Gaussian input, Z-matrix of N, CA and C with variables (Angstrom, degrees):
# hf/3-21g

backbone

0 1
 N
 C     1     B1
 C     2     B2     1     A1
 N     3     B3     2     A2     1     D1
 C     4     B4     3     A3     2     D2
 C     5     B5     4     A4     3     D3
 N     6     B6     5     A5     4     D4
 C     7     B7     6     A6     5     D5
 C     8     B8     7     A7     6     D6
 N     9     B9     8     A8     7     D7
 C    10    B10     9     A9     8     D8
 C    11    B11    10    A10     9     D9
 N    12    B12    11    A11    10    D10
 C    13    B13    12    A12    11    D11
 C    14    B14    13    A13    12    D12
 N    15    B15    14    A14    13    D13
 C    16    B16    15    A15    14    D14
 C    17    B17    16    A16    15    D15
 N    18    B18    17    A17    16    D16
 C    19    B19    18    A18    17    D17
 C    20    B20    19    A19    18    D18
 N    21    B21    20    A20    19    D19
 C    22    B22    21    A21    20    D20
 C    23    B23    22    A22    21    D21
 N    24    B24    23    A23    22    D22
 C    25    B25    24    A24    23    D23
 C    26    B26    25    A25    24    D24
 N    27    B27    26    A26    25    D25
 C    28    B28    27    A27    26    D26
 C    29    B29    28    A28    27    D27
 N    30    B30    29    A29    28    D28
 C    31    B31    30    A30    29    D29
 C    32    B32    31    A31    30    D30
 N    33    B33    32    A32    31    D31
 C    34    B34    33    A33    32    D32
 C    35    B35    34    A34    33    D33
 N    36    B36    35    A35    34    D34
 C    37    B37    36    A36    35    D35
 C    38    B38    37    A37    36    D36
 N    39    B39    38    A38    37    D37
 C    40    B40    39    A39    38    D38
 C    41    B41    40    A40    39    D39
 N    42    B42    41    A41    40    D40
 C    43    B43    42    A42    41    D41
 C    44    B44    43    A43    42    D42
 N    45    B45    44    A44    43    D43
 C    46    B46    45    A45    44    D44
 C    47    B47    46    A46    45    D45
 N    48    B48    47    A47    46    D46
 C    49    B49    48    A48    47    D47
 C    50    B50    49    A49    48    D48
 N    51    B51    50    A50    49    D49
 C    52    B52    51    A51    50    D50
 C    53    B53    52    A52    51    D51
 N    54    B54    53    A53    52    D52
 C    55    B55    54    A54    53    D53
 C    56    B56    55    A55    54    D54
 N    57    B57    56    A56    55    D55
 C    58    B58    57    A57    56    D56
 C    59    B59    58    A58    57    D57
 N    60    B60    59    A59    58    D58
 C    61    B61    60    A60    59    D59
 C    62    B62    61    A61    60    D60
 N    63    B63    62    A62    61    D61
 C    64    B64    63    A63    62    D62
 C    65    B65    64    A64    63    D63
 N    66    B66    65    A65    64    D64
 C    67    B67    66    A66    65    D65
 C    68    B68    67    A67    66    D66
 N    69    B69    68    A68    67    D67
 C    70    B70    69    A69    68    D68
 C    71    B71    70    A70    69    D69
 N    72    B72    71    A71    70    D70
 C    73    B73    72    A72    71    D71
 C    74    B74    73    A73    72    D72
 N    75    B75    74    A74    73    D73
 C    76    B76    75    A75    74    D74
 C    77    B77    76    A76    75    D75
 N    78    B78    77    A77    76    D76
 C    79    B79    78    A78    77    D77
 C    80    B80    79    A79    78    D78
 N    81    B81    80    A80    79    D79
 C    82    B82    81    A81    80    D80
 C    83    B83    82    A82    81    D81
 N    84    B84    83    A83    82    D82
 C    85    B85    84    A84    83    D83
 C    86    B86    85    A85    84    D84
 N    87    B87    86    A86    85    D85
 C    88    B88    87    A87    86    D86
 C    89    B89    88    A88    87    D87
 N    90    B90    89    A89    88    D88
 C    91    B91    90    A90    89    D89
 C    92    B92    91    A91    90    D90
 N    93    B93    92    A92    91    D91
 C    94    B94    93    A93    92    D92
 C    95    B95    94    A94    93    D93
 N    96    B96    95    A95    94    D94
 C    97    B97    96    A96    95    D95
 C    98    B98    97    A97    96    D96
 N    99    B99    98    A98    97    D97
 C   100   B100    99    A99    98    D98
 C   101   B101   100   A100    99    D99
 N   102   B102   101   A101   100   D100
 C   103   B103   102   A102   101   D101
 C   104   B104   103   A103   102   D102
 N   105   B105   104   A104   103   D103
 C   106   B106   105   A105   104   D104
 C   107   B107   106   A106   105   D105
 N   108   B108   107   A107   106   D106
 C   109   B109   108   A108   107   D107
 C   110   B110   109   A109   108   D108
 N   111   B111   110   A110   109   D109
 C   112   B112   111   A111   110   D110
 C   113   B113   112   A112   111   D111
 N   114   B114   113   A113   112   D112
 C   115   B115   114   A114   113   D113
 C   116   B116   115   A115   114   D114
 N   117   B117   116   A116   115   D115
 C   118   B118   117   A117   116   D116
 C   119   B119   118   A118   117   D117
 N   120   B120   119   A119   118   D118
 C   121   B121   120   A120   119   D119
 C   122   B122   121   A121   120   D120
 N   123   B123   122   A122   121   D121
 C   124   B124   123   A123   122   D122
 C   125   B125   124   A124   123   D123
 N   126   B126   125   A125   124   D124
 C   127   B127   126   A126   125   D125
 C   128   B128   127   A127   126   D126
 N   129   B129   128   A128   127   D127
 C   130   B130   129   A129   128   D128
 C   131   B131   130   A130   129   D129
 N   132   B132   131   A131   130   D130
 C   133   B133   132   A132   131   D131
 C   134   B134   133   A133   132   D132
 N   135   B135   134   A134   133   D133
 C   136   B136   135   A135   134   D134
 C   137   B137   136   A136   135   D135
 N   138   B138   137   A137   136   D136
 C   139   B139   138   A138   137   D137
 C   140   B140   139   A139   138   D138
 N   141   B141   140   A140   139   D139
 C   142   B142   141   A141   140   D140
 C   143   B143   142   A142   141   D141
 N   144   B144   143   A143   142   D142
 C   145   B145   144   A144   143   D143
 C   146   B146   145   A145   144   D144
 N   147   B147   146   A146   145   D145
 C   148   B148   147   A147   146   D146
 C   149   B149   148   A148   147   D147
 N   150   B150   149   A149   148   D148
 C   151   B151   150   A150   149   D149
 C   152   B152   151   A151   150   D150
 N   153   B153   152   A152   151   D151
 C   154   B154   153   A153   152   D152
 C   155   B155   154   A154   153   D153
 N   156   B156   155   A155   154   D154
 C   157   B157   156   A156   155   D155
 C   158   B158   157   A157   156   D156
 N   159   B159   158   A158   157   D157
 C   160   B160   159   A159   158   D158
 C   161   B161   160   A160   159   D159
 N   162   B162   161   A161   160   D160
 C   163   B163   162   A162   161   D161
 C   164   B164   163   A163   162   D162
 N   165   B165   164   A164   163   D163
 C   166   B166   165   A165   164   D164
 C   167   B167   166   A166   165   D165
 N   168   B168   167   A167   166   D166
 C   169   B169   168   A168   167   D167
 C   170   B170   169   A169   168   D168
 N   171   B171   170   A170   169   D169
 C   172   B172   171   A171   170   D170
 C   173   B173   172   A172   171   D171
 N   174   B174   173   A173   172   D172
 C   175   B175   174   A174   173   D173
 C   176   B176   175   A175   174   D174
 N   177   B177   176   A176   175   D175
 C   178   B178   177   A177   176   D176
 C   179   B179   178   A178   177   D177
 N   180   B180   179   A179   178   D178
 C   181   B181   180   A180   179   D179
 C   182   B182   181   A181   180   D180
 N   183   B183   182   A182   181   D181
 C   184   B184   183   A183   182   D182
 C   185   B185   184   A184   183   D183
 N   186   B186   185   A185   184   D184
 C   187   B187   186   A186   185   D185
 C   188   B188   187   A187   186   D186
 N   189   B189   188   A188   187   D187
 C   190   B190   189   A189   188   D188
 C   191   B191   190   A190   189   D189
 N   192   B192   191   A191   190   D190
 C   193   B193   192   A192   191   D191
 C   194   B194   193   A193   192   D192
 N   195   B195   194   A194   193   D193
 C   196   B196   195   A195   194   D194
 C   197   B197   196   A196   195   D195
 N   198   B198   197   A197   196   D196
 C   199   B199   198   A198   197   D197
 C   200   B200   199   A199   198   D198
 N   201   B201   200   A200   199   D199
 C   202   B202   201   A201   200   D200
 C   203   B203   202   A202   201   D201
 N   204   B204   203   A203   202   D202
 C   205   B205   204   A204   203   D203
 C   206   B206   205   A205   204   D204
 N   207   B207   206   A206   205   D205
 C   208   B208   207   A207   206   D206
 C   209   B209   208   A208   207   D207
 N   210   B210   209   A209   208   D208
 C   211   B211   210   A210   209   D209
 C   212   B212   211   A211   210   D210
 N   213   B213   212   A212   211   D211
 C   214   B214   213   A213   212   D212
 C   215   B215   214   A214   213   D213
 N   216   B216   215   A215   214   D214
 C   217   B217   216   A216   215   D215
 C   218   B218   217   A217   216   D216
 N   219   B219   218   A218   217   D217
 C   220   B220   219   A219   218   D218
 C   221   B221   220   A220   219   D219
 N   222   B222   221   A221   220   D220
 C   223   B223   222   A222   221   D221
 C   224   B224   223   A223   222   D222
 N   225   B225   224   A224   223   D223
 C   226   B226   225   A225   224   D224
 C   227   B227   226   A226   225   D225
 N   228   B228   227   A227   226   D226
 C   229   B229   228   A228   227   D227
 C   230   B230   229   A229   228   D228
 N   231   B231   230   A230   229   D229
 C   232   B232   231   A231   230   D230
 C   233   B233   232   A232   231   D231
 N   234   B234   233   A233   232   D232
 C   235   B235   234   A234   233   D233
 C   236   B236   235   A235   234   D234
 N   237   B237   236   A236   235   D235
 C   238   B238   237   A237   236   D236
 C   239   B239   238   A238   237   D237
 N   240   B240   239   A239   238   D238
 C   241   B241   240   A240   239   D239
 C   242   B242   241   A241   240   D240
 N   243   B243   242   A242   241   D241
 C   244   B244   243   A243   242   D242
 C   245   B245   244   A244   243   D243

   B1=1.4552
   B2=1.5274
   B3=1.3090
   B4=1.4611
   B5=1.5252
   B6=1.3267
   B7=1.4542
   B8=1.5188
   B9=1.3582
   B10=1.4552
   B11=1.5254
   B12=1.3198
   B13=1.4603
   B14=1.5247
   B15=1.3286
   B16=1.4605
   B17=1.5206
   B18=1.3110
   B19=1.4549
   B20=1.5204
   B21=1.3236
   B22=1.4662
   B23=1.5202
   B24=1.3133
   B25=1.4634
   B26=1.5201
   B27=1.3047
   B28=1.4564
   B29=1.5232
   B30=1.3362
   B31=1.4595
   B32=1.5230
   B33=1.3010
   B34=1.4571
   B35=1.5237
   B36=1.3103
   B37=1.4680
   B38=1.5123
   B39=1.3064
   B40=1.4583
   B41=1.5235
   B42=1.3056
   B43=1.4612
   B44=1.5177
   B45=1.2944
   B46=1.4602
   B47=1.5209
   B48=1.3140
   B49=1.4621
   B50=1.5193
   B51=1.3225
   B52=1.4591
   B53=1.5254
   B54=1.3189
   B55=1.4595
   B56=1.5245
   B57=1.3323
   B58=1.4665
   B59=1.5242
   B60=1.3272
   B61=1.4633
   B62=1.5269
   B63=1.3121
   B64=1.4633
   B65=1.5310
   B66=1.3181
   B67=1.4605
   B68=1.5228
   B69=1.3441
   B70=1.4576
   B71=1.5113
   B72=1.3248
   B73=1.4545
   B74=1.5362
   B75=1.3157
   B76=1.4609
   B77=1.5252
   B78=1.3297
   B79=1.4573
   B80=1.5261
   B81=1.3311
   B82=1.4661
   B83=1.5167
   B84=1.3096
   B85=1.4646
   B86=1.5141
   B87=1.3294
   B88=1.4594
   B89=1.5199
   B90=1.3312
   B91=1.4507
   B92=1.5217
   B93=1.3390
   B94=1.4586
   B95=1.5145
   B96=1.3430
   B97=1.4676
   B98=1.5274
   B99=1.3087
   B100=1.4631
   B101=1.5276
   B102=1.2912
   B103=1.4564
   B104=1.5274
   B105=1.3231
   B106=1.4599
   B107=1.5247
   B108=1.3296
   B109=1.4646
   B110=1.5056
   B111=1.3410
   B112=1.4646
   B113=1.5246
   B114=1.3189
   B115=1.4667
   B116=1.5269
   B117=1.3313
   B118=1.4730
   B119=1.5283
   B120=1.3364
   B121=1.4659
   B122=1.5220
   B123=1.3225
   B124=1.4651
   B125=1.5278
   B126=1.3308
   B127=1.4641
   B128=1.5212
   B129=1.3104
   B130=1.4673
   B131=1.5201
   B132=1.3272
   B133=1.4657
   B134=1.5260
   B135=1.3214
   B136=1.4720
   B137=1.5249
   B138=1.3141
   B139=1.4615
   B140=1.5180
   B141=1.3141
   B142=1.4597
   B143=1.5243
   B144=1.3189
   B145=1.4674
   B146=1.5280
   B147=1.3205
   B148=1.4550
   B149=1.5225
   B150=1.3187
   B151=1.4634
   B152=1.5261
   B153=1.3330
   B154=1.4640
   B155=1.5240
   B156=1.3481
   B157=1.4589
   B158=1.5211
   B159=1.3055
   B160=1.4607
   B161=1.5137
   B162=1.3234
   B163=1.4526
   B164=1.5055
   B165=1.3470
   B166=1.4598
   B167=1.5268
   B168=1.3094
   B169=1.4617
   B170=1.5204
   B171=1.3054
   B172=1.4591
   B173=1.5144
   B174=1.3062
   B175=1.4638
   B176=1.5204
   B177=1.3213
   B178=1.4561
   B179=1.5303
   B180=1.3161
   B181=1.4590
   B182=1.5142
   B183=1.3232
   B184=1.4586
   B185=1.5310
   B186=1.3050
   B187=1.4633
   B188=1.5325
   B189=1.3219
   B190=1.4670
   B191=1.5192
   B192=1.3222
   B193=1.4592
   B194=1.5325
   B195=1.3157
   B196=1.4609
   B197=1.5285
   B198=1.3134
   B199=1.4577
   B200=1.5171
   B201=1.3277
   B202=1.4701
   B203=1.5273
   B204=1.3262
   B205=1.4679
   B206=1.5262
   B207=1.3357
   B208=1.4642
   B209=1.5275
   B210=1.3344
   B211=1.4630
   B212=1.5300
   B213=1.3506
   B214=1.4645
   B215=1.5141
   B216=1.3216
   B217=1.4600
   B218=1.5199
   B219=1.3357
   B220=1.4581
   B221=1.5280
   B222=1.3195
   B223=1.4552
   B224=1.5048
   B225=1.3181
   B226=1.4496
   B227=1.5236
   B228=1.3281
   B229=1.4738
   B230=1.5126
   B231=1.3079
   B232=1.4574
   B233=1.5219
   B234=1.3212
   B235=1.4609
   B236=1.5070
   B237=1.2982
   B238=1.4595
   B239=1.5270
   B240=1.2906
   B241=1.4612
   B242=1.5196
   B243=1.2986
   B244=1.4478
   B245=1.4641
   A1=108.83
   A2=116.37
   A3=122.22
   A4=110.05
   A5=116.07
   A6=121.54
   A7=108.74
   A8=115.02
   A9=121.30
   A10=109.45
   A11=114.52
   A12=121.84
   A13=108.60
   A14=115.98
   A15=120.66
   A16=109.35
   A17=115.72
   A18=122.12
   A19=108.91
   A20=115.95
   A21=121.49
   A22=109.74
   A23=116.33
   A24=122.16
   A25=105.65
   A26=116.69
   A27=122.58
   A28=110.28
   A29=116.55
   A30=121.72
   A31=108.42
   A32=116.73
   A33=121.08
   A34=113.46
   A35=118.18
   A36=120.25
   A37=115.20
   A38=117.95
   A39=119.73
   A40=109.86
   A41=114.97
   A42=122.75
   A43=108.19
   A44=115.79
   A45=120.05
   A46=105.98
   A47=115.75
   A48=120.04
   A49=108.83
   A50=115.15
   A51=122.07
   A52=107.51
   A53=116.51
   A54=121.96
   A55=107.49
   A56=115.95
   A57=121.57
   A58=109.35
   A59=115.54
   A60=118.88
   A61=109.25
   A62=116.95
   A63=122.12
   A64=112.71
   A65=117.39
   A66=121.37
   A67=112.28
   A68=116.89
   A69=121.21
   A70=114.47
   A71=118.26
   A72=121.62
   A73=108.98
   A74=116.70
   A75=121.77
   A76=109.02
   A77=115.05
   A78=121.51
   A79=111.68
   A80=116.88
   A81=122.64
   A82=109.92
   A83=116.45
   A84=122.49
   A85=107.52
   A86=116.18
   A87=119.47
   A88=110.31
   A89=116.18
   A90=121.43
   A91=107.43
   A92=116.09
   A93=122.09
   A94=111.17
   A95=116.68
   A96=119.76
   A97=110.83
   A98=116.01
   A99=122.61
   A100=114.63
   A101=119.34
   A102=121.85
   A103=112.45
   A104=115.60
   A105=121.98
   A106=110.67
   A107=117.34
   A108=121.16
   A109=113.13
   A110=117.74
   A111=121.47
   A112=110.89
   A113=116.03
   A114=120.76
   A115=110.01
   A116=116.87
   A117=121.16
   A118=110.51
   A119=117.86
   A120=120.77
   A121=111.17
   A122=116.56
   A123=120.78
   A124=110.90
   A125=116.15
   A126=119.79
   A127=111.54
   A128=117.51
   A129=120.73
   A130=111.93
   A131=118.25
   A132=121.21
   A133=112.59
   A134=117.31
   A135=121.49
   A136=111.39
   A137=118.18
   A138=120.89
   A139=114.58
   A140=117.21
   A141=122.66
   A142=107.81
   A143=117.39
   A144=118.80
   A145=111.55
   A146=115.90
   A147=121.96
   A148=107.61
   A149=116.76
   A150=122.43
   A151=111.95
   A152=116.06
   A153=120.47
   A154=109.20
   A155=114.48
   A156=121.55
   A157=107.54
   A158=116.82
   A159=121.30
   A160=110.44
   A161=116.24
   A162=121.76
   A163=109.00
   A164=115.11
   A165=118.93
   A166=110.57
   A167=115.99
   A168=121.67
   A169=109.74
   A170=116.00
   A171=121.94
   A172=109.30
   A173=116.81
   A174=120.29
   A175=112.83
   A176=118.60
   A177=121.47
   A178=112.97
   A179=117.38
   A180=121.50
   A181=113.50
   A182=117.96
   A183=120.53
   A184=110.50
   A185=116.72
   A186=121.52
   A187=110.63
   A188=116.55
   A189=120.59
   A190=111.67
   A191=116.75
   A192=120.67
   A193=110.80
   A194=116.90
   A195=119.64
   A196=112.03
   A197=117.36
   A198=120.25
   A199=112.85
   A200=116.63
   A201=119.73
   A202=111.60
   A203=117.44
   A204=120.53
   A205=109.89
   A206=117.01
   A207=120.00
   A208=111.88
   A209=117.24
   A210=122.18
   A211=111.85
   A212=116.90
   A213=120.93
   A214=115.72
   A215=118.35
   A216=121.53
   A217=110.76
   A218=115.93
   A219=122.74
   A220=106.88
   A221=116.82
   A222=120.54
   A223=112.85
   A224=115.33
   A225=121.97
   A226=108.64
   A227=116.47
   A228=121.83
   A229=109.23
   A230=116.35
   A231=121.38
   A232=108.98
   A233=116.57
   A234=120.13
   A235=109.05
   A236=116.09
   A237=121.84
   A238=107.96
   A239=117.09
   A240=121.72
   A241=109.83
   A242=114.88
   A243=118.00
   A244=111.04
   D1=133.24
   D2=-179.34
   D3=-74.00
   D4=142.42
   D5=174.95
   D6=-98.79
   D7=148.13
   D8=179.90
   D9=-128.16
   D10=145.30
   D11=-177.14
   D12=-131.88
   D13=149.35
   D14=178.97
   D15=-121.78
   D16=144.73
   D17=174.33
   D18=-123.92
   D19=137.71
   D20=178.96
   D21=-115.19
   D22=130.42
   D23=171.25
   D24=-96.35
   D25=111.57
   D26=-171.95
   D27=-88.87
   D28=121.17
   D29=172.40
   D30=-133.73
   D31=173.52
   D32=-172.84
   D33=-64.72
   D34=-41.18
   D35=-172.27
   D36=-105.39
   D37=-18.99
   D38=-178.69
   D39=-153.44
   D40=170.94
   D41=177.93
   D42=-126.63
   D43=127.60
   D44=170.50
   D45=-90.88
   D46=132.70
   D47=-177.80
   D48=-125.28
   D49=141.52
   D50=179.20
   D51=-135.18
   D52=128.79
   D53=176.55
   D54=-110.10
   D55=128.57
   D56=179.45
   D57=-125.44
   D58=157.18
   D59=174.00
   D60=-88.91
   D61=179.98
   D62=-175.87
   D63=-63.24
   D64=-20.16
   D65=177.93
   D66=-90.91
   D67=-2.07
   D68=179.33
   D69=90.53
   D70=5.15
   D71=178.90
   D72=-72.85
   D73=128.31
   D74=179.08
   D75=-71.61
   D76=123.58
   D77=-179.62
   D78=-99.86
   D79=-37.90
   D80=-179.52
   D81=-149.60
   D82=144.72
   D83=171.55
   D84=-139.34
   D85=136.98
   D86=-178.91
   D87=-162.96
   D88=154.37
   D89=171.70
   D90=-103.22
   D91=132.16
   D92=-175.88
   D93=-125.21
   D94=160.23
   D95=172.10
   D96=-62.78
   D97=170.50
   D98=-174.73
   D99=-76.46
   D100=-10.13
   D101=-172.50
   D102=-75.10
   D103=135.11
   D104=178.74
   D105=-56.52
   D106=-43.05
   D107=-179.64
   D108=-58.98
   D109=-39.74
   D110=178.12
   D111=-64.85
   D112=-42.19
   D113=179.57
   D114=-65.74
   D115=-46.62
   D116=179.82
   D117=-61.39
   D118=-43.54
   D119=178.90
   D120=-60.76
   D121=-42.55
   D122=179.63
   D123=-62.89
   D124=-46.63
   D125=-179.60
   D126=-65.67
   D127=-38.55
   D128=177.98
   D129=-68.18
   D130=-28.36
   D131=179.51
   D132=-78.71
   D133=-8.37
   D134=-178.92
   D135=-60.36
   D136=-31.71
   D137=176.83
   D138=97.20
   D139=-7.46
   D140=177.00
   D141=-134.54
   D142=147.74
   D143=177.85
   D144=-63.26
   D145=140.53
   D146=174.95
   D147=-92.49
   D148=118.87
   D149=-177.04
   D150=-65.74
   D151=-43.96
   D152=-177.64
   D153=-159.28
   D154=147.99
   D155=175.63
   D156=-113.59
   D157=130.76
   D158=177.84
   D159=-117.88
   D160=141.62
   D161=174.78
   D162=-155.20
   D163=154.53
   D164=-177.11
   D165=-72.33
   D166=146.17
   D167=178.10
   D168=-72.42
   D169=138.37
   D170=178.91
   D171=-175.95
   D172=-175.43
   D173=-175.39
   D174=-63.93
   D175=-30.53
   D176=-179.45
   D177=-89.89
   D178=-13.41
   D179=-174.22
   D180=-70.01
   D181=-33.60
   D182=-178.62
   D183=-60.07
   D184=-44.89
   D185=178.18
   D186=-59.01
   D187=-46.07
   D188=179.55
   D189=-65.75
   D190=-44.54
   D191=-178.50
   D192=-57.65
   D193=-53.24
   D194=-177.85
   D195=-69.53
   D196=-36.47
   D197=178.41
   D198=-65.42
   D199=-46.14
   D200=-179.97
   D201=-71.79
   D202=-32.68
   D203=174.75
   D204=-62.42
   D205=-42.12
   D206=179.19
   D207=-67.68
   D208=-20.34
   D209=175.72
   D210=-85.81
   D211=-1.04
   D212=176.24
   D213=99.83
   D214=6.97
   D215=-179.99
   D216=-93.20
   D217=151.84
   D218=175.11
   D219=-95.88
   D220=119.25
   D221=-176.31
   D222=-116.68
   D223=159.55
   D224=179.06
   D225=-145.49
   D226=123.17
   D227=175.39
   D228=-95.06
   D229=139.74
   D230=177.79
   D231=-126.49
   D232=135.47
   D233=173.68
   D234=-73.94
   D235=135.80
   D236=178.55
   D237=-87.56
   D238=118.06
   D239=-179.13
   D240=-99.86
   D241=150.24
   D242=173.48
   D243=114.61

């Protein structure tokens, strides 16, 4: 069974989301509103389980991390270096 992963680009007004398979092939890309429910609904509509969600650590990331975790997703915050 193929594994799928999602990445979120966190900005103030919207979230860009990208879903890739285990080989790195882009399966979906979309810009979504900031609400956790909208993001969770989009990921659940993908049709395959999302193994992990990654997004950069920042002031808005804590809300997303805890919100998506409460929706049943496994999340990981990463500090952006550079």
